[in-house]
Phi, psi and omega in degrees: 000328180294320180294320179290325180289322178295318181297319179295320180298314182291327177294321179293317180295316180298320180295317179296317180295318180297318180294320180295317179294315179298320179298314182294322182281322187262354184304308183291312180298318180292317179298317179294319179299312180293317179297317178296321178297314179296316180297321179296317179296315179297318180297316178297321178296314179297318179297316178297321179296316179295318179297322178296315179298319179296318179296319177296319179297315178296322178297316179296320178297317180297318179296319179296315179295323178297316178296318179297317179296320179297315179297318179297318179298320178295320177297315181297318180297316179296317179297318180297318179297316180298315179297318179297320179296316179297317179298318179299314180297320180296316180297318179297316180297317178296319179296318178297316180299315179297317179298318180296319178296317180297318179296318180297317179297319179296318178299316179298316180297319179297316179299318179297315181294320178296316179299315179300314181298320179296317180297316179297320179296319178298316179298315180298316181296319180295317180298314180295322179296318179296315180299315179296319180295319179299315181298317179295318181292321179298318181288329185267343181268125177265168181297329178290318181291327180293316180298318180294320180295321180291318180296318180296320182293322181289325180292326181289335181278000000 
């Protein structure tokens, strides 16, 4: 038993020495490995945090630009409506002016045509009056009266 107890003691001592040597040899690399792992996780976390902040910042910029674009679009739309209204008013004014000119020209033309028609009617009436007078005179003048009329006219000359 003594031999077995001794053996156990030496196994225990060897194990303790082995653990001490492993601890002494691996302490820095394991510590560095764990520290590097922790640092990598912290670094990734910080990087993710920065990326999130950058993404939020970009989102806010995009929202601001969207609002600015919306406001600009509203300004353009309002300007376009105003311009269209002015154009409409100008077209209406030009159309009224053109219509008034056309009406004035038509009135002048009507007056000219009425004057022409009156003149033609006067000529026609005078011609008909002359024709009627000639017919009446032809019917009422006998050859003796005609001879007498010619003689009187010749004496006056």
